[in-house]
ROPA-55015 format. One line per 2 residues: number of its first residue (from 1); their letters; for each residue x, y, z of N, C-alpha, C, O, CB. Coordinates in nm, 2 decimals. Glycine has a CB too. Layout:
% residues N
NUM) A) X:Y:Z:X:Y:Z:X:Y:Z:X:Y:Z:X:Y:Z  ...
//
This chain:
% residues 97
1) MV) 9.34:1.36:4.60:9.29:1.45:4.69:9.17:1.38:4.76:9.15:1.40:4.88:9.26:1.58:4.63  9.08:1.31:4.68:8.96:1.25:4.74:9.00:1.14:4.84:8.94:1.14:4.95:8.88:1.19:4.63
3) DA) 9.10:1.06:4.80:9.14:0.95:4.89:9.20:1.01:5.02:9.17:0.96:5.13:9.24:0.86:4.83  9.27:1.12:5.01:9.33:1.18:5.13:9.22:1.24:5.22:9.23:1.23:5.34:9.43:1.29:5.09
5) AL) 9.12:1.30:5.16:9.01:1.36:5.24:8.93:1.25:5.31:8.89:1.26:5.42:8.91:1.44:5.15  8.91:1.13:5.24:8.84:1.02:5.30:8.92:0.96:5.42:8.87:0.93:5.52:8.81:0.91:5.20
7) AE) 9.05:0.95:5.40:9.14:0.89:5.50:9.14:0.98:5.62:9.14:0.94:5.74:9.28:0.87:5.45  9.15:1.11:5.60:9.16:1.21:5.70:9.04:1.21:5.79:9.04:1.24:5.91:9.18:1.35:5.65
9) TG) 8.92:1.19:5.73:8.79:1.19:5.81:8.74:1.06:5.85:8.63:1.05:5.90:8.69:1.27:5.72  8.81:0.95:5.82:8.76:0.82:5.85:8.65:0.77:5.76:8.57:0.69:5.80:8.72:0.81:6.00
11) GV) 8.64:0.83:5.64:8.54:0.79:5.55:8.56:0.68:5.46:8.48:0.64:5.38:8.51:0.91:5.47  8.68:0.62:5.47:8.72:0.50:5.38:8.63:0.39:5.43:8.63:0.35:5.55:8.87:0.47:5.39
13) QQ) 8.56:0.32:5.33:8.48:0.21:5.37:8.56:0.09:5.42:8.67:0.07:5.38:8.39:0.17:5.25  8.49:0.02:5.52:8.56:-0.09:5.58:8.53:-0.22:5.51:8.60:-0.32:5.53:8.51:-0.10:5.73
15) RL) 8.42:-0.22:5.43:8.39:-0.34:5.35:8.35:-0.30:5.21:8.32:-0.18:5.18:8.28:-0.42:5.42  8.35:-0.39:5.12:8.31:-0.37:4.98:8.16:-0.34:4.97:8.08:-0.42:5.02:8.35:-0.49:4.89
17) RK) 8.13:-0.23:4.91:7.99:-0.19:4.89:7.96:-0.17:4.74:8.05:-0.17:4.66:7.96:-0.06:4.97  7.83:-0.17:4.71:7.80:-0.14:4.57:7.85:-0.01:4.52:7.90:0.00:4.40:7.64:-0.14:4.55
19) IP) 7.85:0.09:4.60:7.90:0.22:4.57:8.01:0.26:4.67:7.98:0.29:4.78:7.79:0.33:4.56  8.14:0.25:4.63:8.25:0.28:4.73:8.24:0.43:4.77:8.19:0.51:4.69:8.38:0.25:4.67
21) AR) 8.29:0.46:4.88:8.29:0.60:4.93:8.35:0.70:4.83:8.30:0.80:4.82:8.37:0.60:5.07  8.46:0.66:4.77:8.53:0.75:4.68:8.44:0.78:4.56:8.45:0.89:4.50:8.66:0.70:4.63
23) VV) 8.36:0.69:4.52:8.27:0.71:4.41:8.16:0.80:4.45:8.11:0.89:4.37:8.21:0.57:4.36  8.11:0.79:4.57:8.01:0.88:4.62:8.06:1.03:4.62:7.99:1.12:4.59:7.96:0.84:4.77
25) VY) 8.19:1.04:4.66:8.25:1.18:4.66:8.25:1.24:4.52:8.22:1.36:4.51:8.39:1.17:4.72  8.27:1.16:4.42:8.27:1.21:4.28:8.12:1.23:4.24:8.10:1.32:4.16:8.34:1.11:4.19
27) LL) 8.03:1.15:4.28:7.90:1.16:4.24:7.83:1.28:4.29:7.74:1.34:4.22:7.82:1.03:4.29  7.86:1.32:4.41:7.79:1.44:4.47:7.81:1.57:4.40:7.71:1.64:4.37:7.83:1.46:4.62
29) PA) 7.93:1.61:4.36:7.94:1.73:4.28:7.87:1.72:4.14:7.81:1.81:4.09:8.09:1.76:4.25  7.87:1.60:4.08:7.81:1.57:3.95:7.66:1.59:3.97:7.59:1.65:3.89:7.84:1.43:3.90
31) AA) 7.60:1.54:4.08:7.46:1.55:4.11:7.42:1.70:4.13:7.31:1.74:4.09:7.42:1.47:4.24  7.51:1.77:4.19:7.48:1.92:4.21:7.49:1.99:4.07:7.41:2.08:4.05:7.59:1.98:4.30
33) LF) 7.58:1.95:3.98:7.58:2.02:3.85:7.46:1.98:3.77:7.42:2.07:3.69:7.71:1.97:3.78  7.41:1.86:3.78:7.30:1.82:3.70:7.18:1.79:3.79:7.11:1.69:3.78:7.33:1.69:3.62
35) ED) 7.14:1.88:3.88:7.04:1.86:3.98:6.90:1.84:3.91:6.82:1.78:3.98:7.03:1.98:4.07  6.88:1.89:3.79:6.75:1.87:3.73:6.73:1.73:3.69:6.62:1.69:3.66:6.74:1.96:3.61
37) CG) 6.84:1.65:3.68:6.82:1.51:3.64:6.79:1.41:3.75:6.72:1.31:3.73:6.95:1.46:3.58  6.83:1.44:3.87:6.82:1.35:3.99:6.94:1.26:4.00:7.01:1.24:3.90:6.69:1.26:3.97
39) RL) 6.97:1.22:4.12:7.09:1.14:4.14:7.10:1.01:4.06:7.21:0.98:4.01:7.11:1.11:4.29  6.99:0.94:4.05:6.99:0.81:3.98:7.02:0.83:3.83:7.10:0.76:3.77:6.86:0.74:4.00
41) AV) 6.96:0.94:3.77:6.99:0.97:3.63:7.14:1.01:3.61:7.20:0.98:3.51:6.90:1.08:3.58  7.19:1.09:3.71:7.33:1.13:3.70:7.42:1.00:3.71:7.52:0.99:3.64:7.37:1.22:3.82
43) WR) 7.39:0.91:3.80:7.46:0.78:3.81:7.46:0.71:3.67:7.57:0.67:3.63:7.40:0.69:3.92  7.35:0.70:3.61:7.34:0.64:3.48:7.42:0.71:3.37:7.49:0.65:3.29:7.19:0.63:3.43
45) KL) 7.42:0.84:3.38:7.50:0.92:3.28:7.65:0.90:3.30:7.73:0.88:3.21:7.47:1.07:3.29  7.69:0.89:3.43:7.83:0.88:3.46:7.88:0.74:3.43:8.00:0.72:3.39:7.86:0.90:3.61
47) TA) 7.80:0.64:3.44:7.84:0.50:3.41:7.80:0.45:3.27:7.84:0.34:3.24:7.78:0.41:3.51  7.74:0.53:3.19:7.70:0.49:3.06:7.81:0.44:2.97:7.79:0.35:2.89:7.62:0.60:2.99
49) AL) 7.92:0.51:2.98:8.04:0.47:2.89:8.12:0.35:2.94:8.21:0.31:2.88:8.13:0.59:2.88  8.08:0.30:3.05:8.15:0.18:3.11:8.09:0.05:3.07:8.08:-0.04:3.16:8.16:0.20:3.26
51) EA) 8.05:0.03:2.95:7.98:-0.09:2.91:8.07:-0.21:2.92:8.01:-0.32:2.96:7.94:-0.08:2.76  8.20:-0.20:2.91:8.28:-0.32:2.92:8.31:-0.36:3.06:8.37:-0.47:3.09:8.41:-0.29:2.84
53) IP) 8.28:-0.27:3.15:8.31:-0.29:3.29:8.18:-0.32:3.37:8.08:-0.25:3.35:8.39:-0.17:3.36  8.18:-0.43:3.45:8.05:-0.45:3.52:8.02:-0.34:3.62:8.11:-0.31:3.71:8.05:-0.59:3.59
55) VA) 7.91:-0.28:3.61:7.87:-0.17:3.70:7.75:-0.22:3.78:7.66:-0.27:3.73:7.84:-0.04:3.62  7.75:-0.19:3.91:7.65:-0.23:4.00:7.51:-0.17:3.96:7.51:-0.05:3.93:7.68:-0.20:4.15
57) KI) 7.41:-0.25:3.96:7.27:-0.20:3.94:7.23:-0.14:4.08:7.23:-0.22:4.18:7.18:-0.31:3.89  7.19:-0.02:4.08:7.16:0.05:4.20:7.02:0.11:4.19:6.96:0.13:4.09:7.26:0.15:4.24
59) TG) 6.97:0.15:4.31:6.84:0.22:4.32:6.86:0.35:4.39:6.97:0.38:4.43:6.74:0.13:4.40  6.76:0.43:4.39:6.76:0.56:4.45:6.79:0.54:4.60:6.86:0.62:4.66:6.64:0.63:4.44
61) TT) 6.74:0.44:4.66:6.77:0.41:4.80:6.91:0.38:4.83:6.97:0.42:4.93:6.68:0.29:4.85  6.97:0.30:4.74:7.12:0.27:4.75:7.20:0.40:4.75:7.29:0.41:4.83:7.16:0.18:4.63
63) LW) 7.17:0.49:4.66:7.24:0.62:4.65:7.22:0.70:4.78:7.31:0.76:4.83:7.19:0.70:4.53  7.09:0.70:4.83:7.06:0.77:4.95:7.14:0.72:5.07:7.20:0.79:5.14:6.91:0.77:4.98
65) DA) 7.14:0.59:5.08:7.22:0.52:5.19:7.37:0.55:5.18:7.43:0.57:5.28:7.19:0.37:5.19  7.42:0.55:5.06:7.56:0.57:5.04:7.60:0.71:5.08:7.70:0.74:5.14:7.60:0.54:4.89
67) RA) 7.52:0.81:5.04:7.54:0.95:5.07:7.53:0.97:5.22:7.61:1.04:5.28:7.44:1.04:5.00  7.43:0.91:5.28:7.41:0.92:5.43:7.53:0.86:5.51:7.57:0.91:5.61:7.28:0.86:5.47
69) RL) 7.57:0.74:5.46:7.69:0.68:5.52:7.81:0.76:5.51:7.89:0.77:5.61:7.71:0.54:5.46  7.83:0.83:5.40:7.95:0.91:5.38:7.95:1.03:5.48:8.05:1.06:5.54:7.96:0.96:5.24
71) GV) 7.84:1.10:5.49:7.83:1.21:5.58:7.89:1.34:5.51:7.93:1.33:5.39:7.89:1.19:5.71  7.90:1.44:5.59:7.94:1.57:5.54:8.09:1.59:5.55:8.16:1.67:5.48:7.87:1.68:5.60
73) RP) 8.15:1.52:5.65:8.29:1.55:5.69:8.39:1.53:5.57:8.48:1.61:5.55:8.34:1.45:5.80  8.38:1.42:5.49:8.48:1.41:5.37:8.46:1.52:5.27:8.56:1.56:5.21:8.46:1.27:5.31
75) MR) 8.34:1.56:5.25:8.31:1.67:5.15:8.37:1.80:5.20:8.43:1.88:5.13:8.16:1.68:5.12  8.35:1.82:5.33:8.41:1.95:5.39:8.56:1.94:5.38:8.63:2.04:5.35:8.36:1.96:5.54
77) AL) 8.62:1.82:5.41:8.77:1.81:5.41:8.82:1.83:5.26:8.92:1.89:5.24:8.81:1.67:5.46  8.74:1.78:5.17:8.78:1.80:5.03:8.77:1.95:4.99:8.86:2.00:4.92:8.69:1.71:4.93
79) FD) 8.67:2.01:5.03:8.65:2.15:5.01:8.77:2.23:5.07:8.83:2.32:5.01:8.52:2.21:5.06  8.80:2.20:5.20:8.91:2.27:5.26:9.05:2.24:5.19:9.13:2.33:5.18:8.92:2.22:5.41
81) RS) 9.07:2.12:5.14:9.19:2.09:5.07:9.20:2.17:4.94:9.31:2.20:4.89:9.20:1.94:5.04  9.09:2.20:4.88:9.09:2.27:4.75:9.12:2.42:4.77:9.15:2.49:4.67:8.95:2.25:4.68
83) LT) 9.10:2.47:4.89:9.13:2.61:4.92:9.28:2.62:4.94:9.34:2.57:5.04:9.05:2.66:5.04  9.34:2.69:4.86:9.49:2.72:4.87:9.51:2.87:4.86:9.42:2.95:4.83:9.57:2.65:4.76
85) SD) 9.63:2.91:4.89:9.66:3.06:4.88:9.65:3.10:4.74:9.64:3.22:4.71:9.79:3.09:4.94  9.66:3.01:4.64:9.65:3.04:4.50:9.50:3.06:4.45:9.48:3.11:4.34:9.72:2.94:4.41
87) AP) 9.41:3.01:4.53:9.27:3.02:4.50:9.22:3.17:4.50:9.27:3.25:4.58:9.18:2.93:4.59  9.13:3.20:4.41:9.08:3.34:4.41:9.01:3.37:4.55:8.97:3.28:4.62:8.97:3.35:4.30
89) AT) 9.02:3.49:4.58:8.97:3.54:4.72:8.83:3.49:4.74:8.79:3.46:4.85:8.98:3.69:4.73  8.74:3.49:4.64:8.60:3.45:4.66:8.59:3.31:4.71:8.50:3.28:4.78:8.52:3.47:4.52
91) YR) 8.68:3.22:4.66:8.67:3.08:4.71:8.72:3.07:4.85:8.66:3.00:4.93:8.76:2.99:4.62  8.83:3.15:4.89:8.88:3.15:5.02:8.77:3.20:5.12:8.77:3.16:5.24:9.01:3.23:5.04
93) EL) 8.69:3.30:5.08:8.59:3.35:5.16:8.48:3.26:5.19:8.40:3.27:5.29:8.54:3.48:5.10  8.46:3.15:5.11:8.36:3.06:5.13:8.39:2.95:5.24:8.30:2.88:5.28:8.33:2.98:5.00
95) QP) 8.51:2.95:5.28:8.55:2.85:5.38:8.47:2.88:5.51:8.47:2.99:5.56:8.71:2.86:5.41  8.41:2.77:5.56:8.34:2.79:5.69:8.43:2.83:5.80:8.55:2.79:5.80:8.26:2.66:5.72
97) P) 8.37:2.90:5.90:8.46:2.95:6.01:8.50:2.83:6.10:8.58:2.85:6.20:8.38:3.05:6.10
//
């Protein structure tokens, strides 16, 4: 669903970056859930178990730039895709006009 939302909104990155667009999409809800930690601490928590895989060393500025580059359109598309007729009415009511 994330890849489809990125493709639909033109959010798929054109070149290899430290933080790919799809990773930013996963990072944003995690940052919202753990807002008291800050985005950089959330990144460290999410990548802590990936010791065997090389993970990019990033800064707060890197995260800021990645989020700014992504913009709001992919997140809105992902939200819209998650709204189905099976979703509770309260979720459907949250859909922007």
